[in-house]
N, C-alpha and C positions, 0 to 999 in steps of 0.2 A: 504494500500500500504506500503510495507516495503522498507526501505532504509538502506544501509550499513553505519555504523558510526565507524570511527576509533578514538579511544581514549585510554587513559592510566588510568587504575583503580588500585589504590594502587601500583603504580610502574610497572605494567605489561601492555604492549601494547596489545590491543584487537581490533578485528573487530566484530561488532555486527549487526545483521539484526534486525531492530526495526520498528514497525509501526510508521508512522509519527505523530500519535496522542498519542503515549505512553510517559508517564512521565519518567524522569530519575529515579525516585523512583521505579516505576514498572519494568523498565528495570533492575535495580540493583537487585531487589528482585526476580523477576520472570525469567529473562533471564540469569543473571549471578549467581544467587543463594546466593547473599550477603544479608542475611536477618537481619543483625544487624541494619541497617537503618530501622526505624519503620514508618509505615503509621498510623498517628494519626488522624488528622482532614481532611487531603487531600485538604485543602484550604489555607495552609500557615500560620495558626494562632498559632500552638502549638510548632513547632520547633523539633518535634520528628524525622523528616526526614532530619535534617541538615547534609550536607556533605560539604567538601571543594572542590571547583572547581577553579583550578589554585590558590589555597591557600586562596580563599575567601569563607566564609560561604554562602550556598545557600539552600533554602528549595527545596529539590529534587522533592517534589510533584508539584511544580510550574514551573519546568524547563522541557521542552521536551527533550527526549533522543537525538533527532537529533541536538539539540542546543549544545550538548557536543562534537560535531565533532572537533577533534584535541585538545581537552582539557585534562587536568589532573584532575582526580577525586580521592579524598581520602575519604574513608568510615571509620567507626569505626573499621572495620576489619584490616585496614591498619595502625591503630594507634600503635599497638603492634609491637615493632621493631624485635622481634623474637619469636619463639614458647615458649622459656623458660624465656622471659623477658617481663614484662609489661611496658608500657609507665608510666612515673611518675604520670600522672593524673589518670590512671587506678588503680595504686597501692594506691594512696592517697584516691581515692573514696572507695576502699575496706577497708583500715585501718580506715577511719573516718565514715564508715557506711553511705556514702552519697547517696546511692540509696536504695529504698525500693522495689517497684515492678519492677523497672529497665526499664520501658518502655521509659521514657524520657532520660535515661542516655546516650545512643549513641549520640543523638543530643547535649546534654549539653557538653559531652566530646569534640565533634568537635568544638563547639563554644569556649570552654575553651582553646583548643589548639590554636586557632586563637588569642584569647585574650592574652595569655601568649607570643605568638610570637610577638605581637605588644607592649605589656606592661608586661615586666617580673616581675614587682613589683606592682601588682594591689591593690588598696584599695577596701574596701567593696563597695564603690560607683562605682568604675570601673567595678567590677564583676557584680553588679546589672545591670548596663547599658549594659555590654557585653552579659549578659544572658537574656536581656529583651524580646527576641523573643522566649524563651524556657519556656514552662509551665511544672511544676511538681505538680501533684495533691496530692502526698503522703507526701512529706517532707515540712518542714518550711524553707527550703533553707539554714539554718544555717550550717548543716553538709556539704552541697555542697560548700558553701563559704570557710569553714575550709579546705576542701580537696583541693580546688583550690589554696588557699594561701600556704598550705603545699607543694603541687607540685611545686609551683613557687619557694619556698625556696630551695627545692631539686634540681630543674633544675639550679638555679643560682649557688648553691654550686658545681654542676658538671661542670659548665662552668669555674669556678675559678681555 
């Protein structure tokens, strides 16, 4: 059975007809075509599917699309402020080589965005805790931490 869900995705108001049993992850990928959000474990353990719902990180594989009614969803595709400009986190991840296969990167970027919104000067411990729900099987996390700290400095300088 399908239901119409009214929501905002990356700043754009949308109406979607979704099956009541469809996860937000599947709706974003299959119905909207936003494939940046990855399906990893599909049980909420890996964090690859992390999106921001009303500014809070959510494992999109664990949220039904119908639960997004009236909510604002931000995916990794919405992170980039314009076609020609990367978000400071995206830029820092590229400069620091913070992704290898890239599968975990969208979820980590969304968690890092929330982390920096709450804590503009995170320590390594803050980053470790902030990313604790995101698994990267390729890196040792050092470059990810370096990229997040670099982006934090750049974002703070831009605010000054």
